N, C-alpha and C positions, 0 to 999 in steps of 0.2 A: 415648507411653504410651497404651495402650488404655483405654477408659472403664471396663471391668471391673476392670482393674488399679488405676486410680486410686480407685475405690470401695473396693477391698480395703484400700488403704493408709490411706484416711480412716477406715475402720472401725476400724483398729488405733489411731487417735489419739483418746484420751479428751479431751473438751472440758475436763474438770477439770484435765488436765495443762497445757493452754494458759493457764488462769487462774493456775495456780501459776507457770508460766514467766514470765508478765507480772509477777507480784508480786516474784519474785526479781530480775527485770530492773530494776523500779522502785526497789526498796529497796537493791539491791546487797548484800544480806545474807540468808543462809539463815535466820538467827535471827529477824530482823524480819519476813521473809516468813511464817515459820511462825506467829509471834504474830498477824500480820494475818489469816491464814486460819484461825486456831484449830486448827493442826495441831502435831504434835511435829516436832522437827528431824529425827528419824530418818525420819519419814514423808515429809518434804520431800526428804530425801536419796534415799530410795528412788524417789520420783517423778522426780527429776532423772536418776537412772540409767536409767529407762525412756525419758525424753526423749532422752538421749544416744545410746541404742541406736537410737531411731527415726530421729534426724537424722544419726547417724554422725559426731558431733562432740562435743567436751567441753562446749561451750556456755558454761560459766562456769569461770574459773580463780581461785584464791585470790590476793588482793592486799591486804596490810595487814590491816585489820579486817574486810574483807568479800570479795566476789567481783566480778569484772569479766567482761563478756560477750566471747566470741570474736567475730571478724568475722562468722562464720556466725550466731551468736546475735543480733547487731545486725541482720542482714538479716531473719531470721525475726521478730525483735521488732517491726519496723515493721508487718508483716502481721498479727501477733497483736494488736497494739494496735488496729489498724483494725477487726479482727474483733470484739474485745470492745466497742469503742465502738458498732459497728453493733448488736450484741446488746443492749447497755444502752439505746440510744436507741429501737430499734424493738420491743423485746420487754419488757424489764424496766421501762422508764419507763411503759409502757402499763398496768402493773398498778395504777397510781394515776392518778387524774384530779383535777386542781385547777382548778375553773372560773375562779378568779381569774387563772390564767395562760393560759387558753384564748384563742385568737385565730382564730376561724373563723366561717363562716356557718351558721346554723341554718335549715334548710329544712323547711317544713311544708306539708301539704295541708290546706286548710280551705275550707268553704263560706263565703259572705259572712256569714251569721249566725254561723258558727263563729268567724270573725274577731272579731265583736262580743263574744262571750261569753268567748273564750279569750285573745285577744291583749293586752288591757290588763293583766290580772293577770300573764300570762306575761312580757310586756315589762318590767314592774316588777321581777320576780324576776331576770330575765336581766341587766338593767342594773345591778343591785346585786351579784349573785353572779358574773357573768361580763361585766364591763364592756367587754371587747374583742371580744365576739361580736356578730354582726348577725343579725337575723331576716328571713327571706324567705318569702313565701307563694308556693308553686309553682302556676301555673295548669295543672294536669294532672289527668287522670282516666283511668279504665279501665286498659287495659294499659300505658299510659305511666306511670301511677302505680305499678303493680306493678313495672315496670322501675326506676323511680326508687328505690323502697324496696329492691329487690334489689341495685342497683348502688351505693346509698349516697348518691345526690345528693338524695334526699328522706329526711329523718331520721324523721319521724313523719307519719301521717295521722290527723286527728281528724274523725270522721264518725259518722252514725247507722249502723244495721246495714248491712253491705255484704258482698258476696261477692267473693272474689278467686281468681285462679289463682296458684299458687306457695305458697311456705312463709311465709305471713303469720300473725303472732300478733296477738291482740287482748286488750285489757283494758278492762273497763267502767268508765267515769268517772262518769256520772250519768244520771238519767232526765229527759228534757226534757218538760215539760207543755205542752199546747197549749190555746188558748182562742180564742174568737171576738172579733175586733177590728173596730171601726168608727170613723168620724170622731168626735171629741169632740162634734161638733154634731149627730150622728145622732139622729133621732127614731124609735125602734123600739119595738114592742110587746114589752116584756120581762117575764118571762124568755122567751126564744125557745123555741118548741116545735120538734120535728124537722121538722114540716111547713113552718113559717115559715122555718126555716133552709134547707130545700131550695128554697123559692120565691124567696128573695132572690137578687140578682145577686152573684156572688163574684169577688174578685180571688184568683187561684190562683198560688202559687209552684210552678214546676216547672222544675228545672234541666235542662240539656242531657242529663244522665244521669238520667232519672227513677228508675232503680232505687236511686239514692243518696238519695232523699227518701221514706222509707217511709210518710209520713203518708197519701199517696194510697191505698196498699194497705190501710192500717189503716181509713181512713174507709169504703172500699168493703166491707171484710170485716165491719165493724160496722154496716153499713146506713145510713150517712150519704150521701145524695145531694147534689150541688152543681150549681148552674147556673153554669157557667164563662163569665163575661163577659169578663174580662181575665186573660190568662196571662202570667206573667213568670218568668224564671229567677232574679230577684234579690229576696231577702227584704227588703233595705233600700229597695226601691222602694215597699213597701206603705204606709208612713205617708203619703207625699205623694199616692199614688193614692186612698187612702180619704178624705183631707182634701178632695180635689177632687171626690169622689163620695160624699156623705154618705148616699146610699141603698144603698150597697154594703157588704158585710162581707168578712172574710177570716179563714181559720184560720191562726193564727201561733203560734210559740213564746210561751208566756205571758210570759217575761222580756222580750220585745221591747216589750211594751205600756208598761211603766213605765221602759224604758231611756232615758236622756237622748238617745241617738242618734235616737229617734223624734221628738224635738223637741216633745213634748207634743201631737202632732197626733191621737193615737188614744186610745181608751179600751177597757176590757174590756166586752163585752156579756154581760149575765146570761143564762144558759140553763137549761132544765129538764134538761139532760143534760151529761155530761162525756165528753171524748175520752180514748182510751187514751194513756198516755205512751210516749215513744220513747227507748230506751236510746242513749246516745252512748258511743263507744269511741275509744281510741287504738290505732293499728295500726302494726306494724313488721315488718321481715323477720327471720326466724330467724337469718340470718347475723350480725345485729348484736345478738342477744339478750344476749350477754355483753360487748359492747363498752362500756367504762367511760363514754364520753361518752353513748352512747345510754341506758344505765342511769340515769345522772344526769338526763338530759333527761326521761325517762319519769317519774322520781320527782318532778321539779318539776311536771309536768303533773298527775300523780296527786294531789299535795298540794293543788293549787288547788281540786279538786273534792271530795276526801275521801269518795269513795263507799265504802260498806261492802262492796259486792259487787264486789270488784276482782280476781277470779281471772284469771290469764293462761291463755288457751286458744287453740288454733288458730282462725283466722277461717274462716267458711264458704267453701267452694271453689265458684267459678262453673263451671258445666258449659258452657263455650263450644264 
C-alpha cells in the first residue's frame, strides 16, 4: 500500500469511532457502551455501521443479552486498546500533574549565591510536595545552558539579568540589594565616602561568565570605582577572605551578610551612598511554557519570593 493511500484510509477513520469500538468491545453491550459514552443507542448503532463499512466485517454479532466480537473485531480490538492506552498515558494523563506522584530529577541552573538564597526554601517545598523528586544544580552556562533549557535537561535557570539566544522566557522574582561587607573586626572610618570606597582594597566576585553578574556594569555606570585586589568567581569565598583580611572590603548581596552560611565572619559597613539593586529572574524555554510540570515548578519558585512585578516576557536575546 502506498503512503498516500494509507493516509487517505486513516483520514476516513474517525478517532471517536475507535473509542466507541473499544467501549462496545469492553462492555459487550451496545446499551452499556452508549450509557458510558453519554450517547443514544441509535447513535452507537449508526457509528457501528460506519465501522463495519470501514473494516468490511460485521465486527459484533448478537448473543444472549449483548454482543460478541467477531474474530476480525478481536484482532482490531488489540490494536485499538493499545492505541487508546498510548493516548491516555502520553496525552490525557499529561493534562494533570500531581507532584505527590512525580518521580524525577529537577535540574536547575544557579550561581553559588543563588543556591544559598533559593535551594533551602525550594528543597523544603519539594521534599514535602514532591517527596520522590530529586534536585540537581547543573554546572552549565552560555550556549550549553540555552541548549539545556531547549532540550529539557535543565528545567529552570535562576539568575540576574541575562541575554540568551533562542526562545527563552523570563519572570522577575525579586530585586537583590547590595552592600559593602567587611570583617566583623574591621576598623574603618564609617560611613564610607565614595573616595574611601575607591581607595580601599576590594575582594571582587566575578564568575567565569562576567555578563551573568551585572553588578560590575552597574557600579561602573553609576561611577563607583574599585581597587581590585582579589578576584574570585565564588561568592561564598567572601566571608573567609574578608575575615583573614580585615583591611579589605567587598560588594556583596545584602542578604549574604546576615546569612548563617557566612558564619558570622562579616558585617555590613555603613556608607554615605547606596548601590542600585539587581533584579533576579527565572528563565525557561518557550517549548515548556505550557508543560504542567514546568508550570508547577515555576509556581513553586515564584511563591518563594512573591514579587509583585512578575510579568512573563521574552528574555533579552544575545547578539552572538
